[in-house]
N, C-alpha and C positions, 0 to 999 in steps of 0.2 A: 514428029510426035512430042508430046510434052513429058518431060521427065524431071523427076524430083533430084533435089541436090544429094550428093551422097551422104551428108551428115543427116538430113532429113530422113532418108531412107532407114539409115541405122536405127534413127530414134523411133521410127513408126515400127520397124521389126521388133525392137527392144520391147516398146509399150505392147504391141500385139502378143509377143511371147509371153509377158507377164501376165496380161489380161485372159489369154486362152489358155495358156499351158500351165503356167508356173502358180498362178493364184488359185485355179480350181484343183490343182493337185495338192497344194499346201491345205487348202480347205477340206479336202476330202480325207488327208491324212490325219487333219485335226479332228475331223467327225469320228474317223475310225478310232483314234487314240481316246477321244472322250468316251465313245460308247465301249471301251473295253478296259477303262480304269477300274481297279478293284473297288474303289469306294463308290463307283456311280449308283450301284443301288441304294446305298445309305443314302446318298445325297438326294435322289429322288423322294425316298420316304420321307426324308426331312422337309422336303417343299410341301408334300401332301399332307404330313402332319401340321405344319403351320396354317396351310389352307383350312383344314377341316377340323382343327383342334382335336385331333384324336392322335395316338401313337400308332403310327404306320411302319409295317414291315414288309420288305420286298425281297423276292427270291428270284434269281436269273431273269432280270429285266432285259428285254429285246426290243430293238425298234427296226424290224426288217425294212421298212419303207416309211416314207414321211407319213405323218398324222395316223401311224399304227404302232400299237404297244402290245407285247406278249410278256406275260408274267408265267413262272412255274406256280407260283403260290403267293399269297398276300393274307396279312392279318390285320384287323383293326381293334384297337382296343381303347377304352375310356383312360385319360390320363392318371396314371398313378394305380391303376387296376391291373393285376397280372393276368387275369383270364381275359381273352379277347372277346369282343362283342361280336366279331364276324370274321370266319375264316373261308378264303377263296382259293381255289385251285384251278389251273388251266384257264386263265384269264387273258382275253384278247379284247382289245379296244381300238375302233379305227372310225373315221368320220366319214359321212357321206352327206355332202351339203352342210346343212345346218344341224343335222341330225347327228348324234354321239351313238354308236352301235357298240353295246357290251355284251360280250359272250362269256359265258362260264361253264366249265365242266361240272363243277359242284360248289354250292356255297352251304356253310355250316354255321348254325347260331343257337343259341339255348331259348328255348320257348319261353323263358322266364324275361328274357331281354325284349321280346318283341314290342312292349308298350315303350320301353326306353328308345328304341329305334325309331317307333312312329312319333314321338314326341319332338324327335330330333330331325325329322325328316324334310321338313319345309326348310328349314337353316341350312341343311347340308345341301339340298337342292339350290338353295340362293348363291353358294360358291361355287357352282358349276356353271360356266358360261353356255353351254349348250342350250337351246331352245327345245330339244326333243332329245329324249334318251330311249332307246330301244333295248329292252332287256331279254335276253335269250340264257336262260339258265336250264341245263339238262339236268340236274339234280338239286334240290333243296332240302337239306338234312335239318331237322328240327329236334333237338335233343332235351331231355329232361335236365332238371339240375343236378341229380345224382348220376346223370348217363344211364339210368336203369332202363330206358328204351329211347327208340328214335322213331319219328315219324319223317318220312321221306315223299317229297312232291317231286313229280317228274315233268319235264318238258314245259316249264314256267315260260310264258310269253308275255311280255307286257311292253307298255309304253308309258313315258312320262312327258307330258307337254305342258308347255306355257304360252298363252296367247296373249302377247303384249304385257300389260301390267296385271293381267288376270292371274290368281294364285295357281300353282301346279296341280295337276290331277294325274292319278294313276290309275290305269286300267289293266289288269293282268288276269290270266288263266293258267291253271295247271291241272295234272292229272294224277290221280293216286297210284297208278300202274306205269310201268316204264314203257311197256307196249300197249298202248290203249286200242281198242278196237276203233273201227271208223266212225262208228255210231255213238261212240262213248261222251257222255256230258261231262265237260270240265267243270273245276271249282272256279269260282270268280272272286277277284279282290279288288276293291277300289280304294283309292284315298282322295280326300278333298278337303278343302278349307271351306267351312261353312260359317255363317254368321250366328253368333250367339242368340237365342230367343230375345226379342225386346218386346215390352209393353206396347200397347197401342199409342200411349201418350209419348213414349221414347220416340217412335216412329215419326209422329208428327213434329214433335221439336226438333229433330236433327233437319239442319240445313242441308246436309249433303250425305251421300252414301259413306263417305268417310268419317261421319260424325256417328254412324251406328255403332253397336257394339262390336268389341274386336272378333276375329275370326278364330276358329279352334279347328284342330285335326279331327275328322271323321272317317273311321276305317270301317268299311263293310265287307263282311265275309259272308259269300253265298255259296252254300253247297246243298241246295235243294234236290240236286239230282245224286248226290253221292254221301255217303256215310264215313264222316271222318272220326278219327281218334279224339275222344272229348278231351285229352290232355292238350290239344291245342287251345282249348278255351280257358285253361287254368289261370293263366295270367291275368285275365281280364274279367272273368265271372266269377263274383265272390261264391265260396263255398264249394264250387263245382270240382275242385281238386281233392275233396273228400270221396268222390266216385272211384269206382274201380277204373284201371287203364284200359280194361278191354271194352268198356262202354263206348258207345259211338253217337254222334250228333248229326242230324240231317235238318237244316233250315239255314235261317239267316241271323246273323249277329252283328249289330251296330254298336262300334266302341267309339267314345270320344274321348280326347286327351285330358278331359276335366275328371277323367275317371268314372264318368257316367256312362250307361250303354242300356241296350235292350236285346232281348232274344226271344226268337219265336221258332219252335220247331220240335223235334222228337227225338228223345234219347232211348237207346235200344240196349240192351243187354246190360242193363243196370243192376249190380249186386244188392240185393236187398240187405244184406248183412251189414254193408256201409252205412246203413242209414241209421243204426245202433252204435253207440260208443263201444269200444273195446272191453269196458267194465260193466256194462249194461246187465242186468240180471235176466234180461229177456234174449231170447233165440229167435231169428227172423232169418231164414235162408232161401234161397230161389233167385229168380230174375224177374224184373219189371221192365215195362215200356212206360215211359213219361212224356206225355204230350204237353208242352208249355204254350199256352197261347198268348199269355202275356207276363213277360219276365223284365222288370225295370230294376236297375241299381244305380246308386251314387256313392262313389268311393267304396268303402267296405260293406255298405248296408244295403241290403235288398229293399226296396221301395214296394213292389208289388210282385207277387208270384201266383200266378193262375194257371191251373191245368188240370190234368187228369193222370191217374196212375192205374196200371192195370197189371197185377203180378202174374207169373208164369210158374208153374210147379212150386208154388210156396208152401213154406213149413213154418209153424209158429209152435212155441211151447206154451202151455197154460200161463204162465206168467205175463206173456205179451197180451194174450187175450183178456186177462183179468185186469192189466194196467190200462188197456184200452176203454174199458168200462169206467175205471176209476178216475181217470185222468182226463179222457176226452169225453166223457158224458155218452160214451155208445152204450146202447141196450143190449143185454145180452139174452139169448134164448135160455128155454129152461134146461137145456143140456149143459149148460155151463154152470148151474146152481151149485153142484159138489165142487167145483174147482173155487169158485167164489167163498165157499164156506171154508176151504182148506187154507186160502190165504188169509181168511180173517182169524181162523185158529193159530196159524203160525206167526201173525203179527202179535196176538195175545201172549203166545208163549215166549217169543223174544221180549215181549216188554215187562213180563213176569220173571225173566232170567231162567225160564226152564229149557229144557233140551227139546228142539222142535222134532215134531212127530215125522218119522220117515214117510209114511203114508201121504201125509199132507204134503210134504216136500215133493213126493214122487208125482202128486197130481200136478204141481206147478211145473215141474221138468218134463212132463210128458209131451212128447212131440206129436201135433196134428197138422195131417196133410190138409191144405187148404185147397178145396176144388175153386173157390171165388174169393179174390182180395183185390177190390177196386173201389176207387172213390173219386171224387172231383175235390178240388182244395183251392183255397184262396187264402193268402197270407199277405196281410198289409198292415197299415197303421191301427187299423180298427181291430186287429185281432185275427184268429184262426176259424176259418169255417170248413167243415168237412160235410160232403153231400153224396149220396148214394150214385153210384155208376154202374148199372146193371145192364148188360146187352138185351136189346129188343127180343132176340131169340130165347133167353133164358127164362125158365120157369120159376125163378126165385123171386121171392116178394120184392116190391120194388125199393124198400128201404135198406136193402141187404148190403151190408159192408163186408163181411166175411161169412164164408159157408165152409162146413165141414161134411164131406160125403154128400155133397149136393144138398145140404140142409143148413138154413140160416143159423149162425152162431152169434154174430154181431150184426146190430142195427145202427145206422147212422144217427146222431143227435138231432133232436128237432130244434134248429137253431133259426133265429129270427135275423134279418138283416142288420139290426140295431142292436142285437145282442150275440156276440161272438165269444168263442173261448178266447181266454187270454192266451198271448203268445208264450208265457211261462210253463202254460198246461203241456205243450210240446216237450219243454226240457223234463219236467217231472215225469212224462210218459216215457221218454228214451231212457232214463238214467235211473229211477226211482222204482223200489220193489212195491208191489201191491201190499195191502190197501192203500188208498190215497192219504198222503200226508199234507202238511201245510209248508214243508221246507222245500226250498229249491236246492237241487243238487249242486254242490261246490266242488267241481272238478275242473281240470283243465279243457277235457272234451265239452262239457256243459258251457263253460265260460265261452270258448271259441265258437260254438254255435248260437249262443246269446248275442255274441258280437256282430253276428250277420243279420238279426233280426231287424224289421224297419223299427225305427224311432215310433214308440205310441204316441197316440194324439194326446 
């Protein structure tokens, strides 16, 4: 039988011992030591910070097996900003083929930071090598800037995919309750890159798809089956933050990273008092439902606002009704003639420096319960149009805007398409006392409202 030389046998045994025993033992010991070093969390956070250009902090980093990581918590903040953009708790990631599975117990971010994250989304994904990312977030908490309220979405499930050189696309769903019914309809969220609109000449002149207009982020929020708090829309829809937090929205919102967007849907439980500025001489209380059929904006300016308003249990004082006649050209019923005359006398007394009549002031302050307050409205660069919106089953005259005790009090103005009210008339209506004057109110509230108006033609 063939036998090795003793020296050869010793060398073979030493080599096998090193390769099969000593080397794996040393490698395992080094791996264990590396994973228990006190500065390991900081080192891993530094690597992630350099990759994503964010300030990352990690707590209790663990790797129970290869390609798997667990964290007690993590925070991501913009460089030099103390408040984090994103807080994560109960983080676990692992790979399954080419897919990266990300599971979170809870993610917390400010509602106002949503546009910032959307604008950075594509760049952040480009720094992640995975071709597919599956998201499983049990709770997504969206907080207001002052932490006055929090909106929580539950059981968010989504997927981010990149097919070859195609831009990434996100599809996700979430629920408003922690334990939704089996037939509950989820909220839909999508993100994609779309080409900016080009003219026909530009399309014909482009030699290839790469020469077309650059792409931009498009985020679509679909909640047609659920009523979500309106605060979720405050960062992207101009002026909607002025409405009460209890109001809800049902519909579809599309937002583009160029600060443009569109909205179609219904607003419920809108507090009518929020329509008037705090220092307005008028009073309007109650709730309303607003159906928006066409709402477009660019930056902080509304481009077009078309919809209907129907009030519920509304009450208004005489000053509100008289101002609607004076500034919005609404035609009053005979029952408002005494209030109109009182407003005229009060204006004359103030102009003459006399003490205003308490009886006339009481007429303007008197509260009227409105059995009907509804209209269709259009606001665009051409101006403001107000049209009647009377239910088919109602016995009120067709042009009624407001009614007291089922009797018409105000009628909508007769406006043609080519001649509308100036947008400035709305500013005078909400902030100026009757009778109508020529001056625009110069108050912070009026200026803020004017800043949202469509630029005039």
